[in-house]
C-alpha positions in Angstrom: -4.3 16.0 15.7 -5.3 16.5 11.7 -7.4 14.3 9.8 -5.2 11.9 7.4 -6.7 11.7 4.4 -7.6 8.8 2.9 -4.9 8.2 0.4 -2.2 8.6 2.5 -4.2 5.8 4.9 -4.5 3.6 2.1 -1.0 4.0 1.4 0.2 3.7 5.0 -2.1 0.4 4.9 -0.6 -1.2 1.6 2.8 -0.5 2.5 2.1 -2.7 5.5 0.7 -5.1 4.2 3.3 -5.1 1.2 5.7 -5.4 3.8 3.3 -8.8 5.4 2.8 -10.3 2.2 6.6 -9.6 1.1 7.9 -11.5 3.9 5.7 -14.6 3.3 7.3 -14.1 -0.7 10.8 -13.6 0.6 10.8 -17.7 1.8 10.0 -18.5 -1.2 12.1 -16.3 -3.9 14.5 -13.6 -3.5 15.4 -10.2 -2.2 14.2 -8.1 -5.3 10.5 -10.1 -5.2 10.1 -8.4 -2.1 10.9 -4.7 -2.7 8.8 -5.0 -6.1 5.8 -6.5 -3.5 6.5 -3.9 -1.2 6.6 -0.9 -3.8 3.4 -2.8 -5.8 1.4 -2.9 -3.0 1.7 0.7 -1.1 1.3 2.3 -5.3 -2.1 0.2 -5.6 -3.2 1.7 -1.3 -2.0 5.1 -3.2 -4.6 4.8 -5.8 -7.7 2.9 -4.4 -7.0 5.7 -1.6 -7.2 8.6 -3.8 -10.5 7.0 -5.5 -12.1 6.8 -2.8 -11.0 10.5 -1.5 -12.6 11.8 -5.1 -16.2 9.6 -4.1 -16.3 11.2 -1.2 -16.4 14.7 -2.5 -18.1 14.7 -5.3 
């Protein structure tokens, strides 16, 4: 198994947590909010993971 990058791992974590948060929000709001939260959390995870990758390289 090859080493997974921090960016990918963080994006995956953001995606999973986005689904969890989205599921909770889904009960209080409509479907469009659910997709927005999942996309937002995934992008945030991707960005944060990318910054961690940069810090490790330097």
